[in-house]
C-alpha positions in Angstrom: -6.0 15.0 7.1 -5.6 10.7 6.1 -8.9 8.7 5.0 -9.4 6.1 7.5 -9.6 2.9 7.0 -11.6 0.1 7.9 -12.1 -3.7 7.6 -12.9 -3.2 3.6 -9.5 -1.5 3.3 -7.6 -4.0 5.3 -8.7 -7.2 3.3 -8.0 -5.4 -0.2 -5.1 -4.6 0.5 -3.8 -8.1 2.0 -5.7 -9.6 -1.1 -4.1 -6.9 -3.8 -0.7 -7.6 -1.6 -1.5 -11.5 -2.0 -2.3 -11.5 -5.8 1.4 -9.1 -6.7 4.1 -10.9 -4.5 6.0 -8.5 -4.3 6.7 -5.0 -5.2 5.6 -3.7 -9.1 8.3 -2.2 -9.2 11.2 -3.8 -7.5 10.1 -6.6 -6.7 11.0 -6.6 -2.9 8.2 -8.5 -0.7 9.0 -6.5 2.9 7.6 -3.3 3.2 4.8 -3.5 0.8 1.8 -1.7 0.9 -1.8 -1.3 -1.4 -0.9 1.2 -4.1 -4.2 3.1 -5.3 -3.5 4.8 -8.7 -7.0 7.0 -8.5 -7.4 7.8 -4.9 -8.9 6.0 -2.3 -11.5 8.7 -1.2 -12.8 8.1 -4.5 -15.4 4.8 -3.5 -16.0 4.2 -7.5 -12.7 2.1 -7.5 -11.6 2.2 -3.9 -11.9 -1.3 -3.7 -11.8 -2.6 -7.2 -8.4 -4.4 -8.6 -8.2 -3.1 -11.4 -6.8 0.4 -9.6 -4.2 -1.3 -7.0 -1.5 -2.9 -7.5 1.7 -4.1 -4.4 4.5 -1.7 -4.3 7.2 -1.0 -1.3 7.1 2.0 0.7 9.9 3.4 -0.9 8.3 3.4 -4.4 5.1 4.1 -3.2 6.0 7.3 -2.0 8.7 8.2 -4.9 5.1 7.6 -7.0 2.7 9.7 -4.2 5.7 12.8 -4.6 6.1 12.0 -9.2 2.5 11.2 -10.6 4.2 11.8 -14.1 6.6 9.1 -13.4 4.3 6.9 -12.1 1.8 7.9 -15.1 4.8 6.4 -17.2 5.2 3.6 -15.2 1.3 2.4 -15.4 1.6 3.0 -19.0 4.7 0.7 -19.4 2.8 -2.3 -17.4 -0.9 -1.8 -18.2 -1.5 0.4 -20.9 -3.3 2.9 -22.4 -6.5 0.2 -22.5 -6.5 0.1 -19.0 -6.0 3.5 -17.6 -9.0 4.9 -19.5 -11.1 1.8 -18.2 -10.3 3.2 -15.1 -10.5 6.7 -15.4 -14.7 5.8 -17.1 -15.3 3.7 -13.8 -14.0 6.3 -11.6 -16.1 8.9 -13.2 -19.1 6.9 -11.2 -21.0 8.5 -8.6 -20.5 5.0 -5.3 -21.9 5.5 -1.7 -21.4 3.0 0.6 -23.6 1.9 4.1 -21.8 0.2 7.0 -23.0 -3.4 5.3 -22.2 -2.8 2.8 -18.7 -2.3 3.6 -18.8 -5.3 5.7 -19.9 -7.4 2.3 -16.9 -6.2 0.7 -14.3 -6.8 3.6 -16.0 -10.3 3.8 -15.4 -10.9 0.0 -11.5 -10.3 -0.1 -11.4 -12.0 3.3 -13.0 -15.1 0.8 -10.6 -13.9 -2.1 -7.5 -14.0 -0.2 -8.1 -17.6 2.0 -9.1 -18.8 -2.4 -5.9 -17.4 -3.5 -4.0 -19.0 -0.3 -5.8 -22.4 -0.9 -4.8 -22.4 -4.6 -2.3 -19.8 -6.2 -3.3 -20.4 -9.8 -6.2 -18.5 -8.6 -7.1 -14.7 -10.0 -8.6 -12.2 -7.6 -11.8 -11.5 -8.1 -13.0 -7.9 -7.8 -16.2 -6.3 -6.2 -16.9 -4.3 -8.5 
């Protein structure tokens, strides 16, 4: 059963796709999706910018079906240090409520606006 997306997920996805500009593998700018390194079920890193990258639909599906290739790709573009920090962050227990998810959505909508207004602006993560 798929995990439901809410306003926080939608705003986060838009911000990640704007940050990356295209698929991180083939650089296509159409059909891009926000791909999570650690699955969205883990709320400790669900809205963390370190845990997401933009992939075209083809590469998102490919890496979902080929996790070892995805790991090799991630090591190549981010390095072991990035992935170790992400592993540590993902071990936390994090519970949200409606108000907090609304604040996350607001944060990423504001970040998206800043990126649109200033191409040099660096996306700031919620956590």
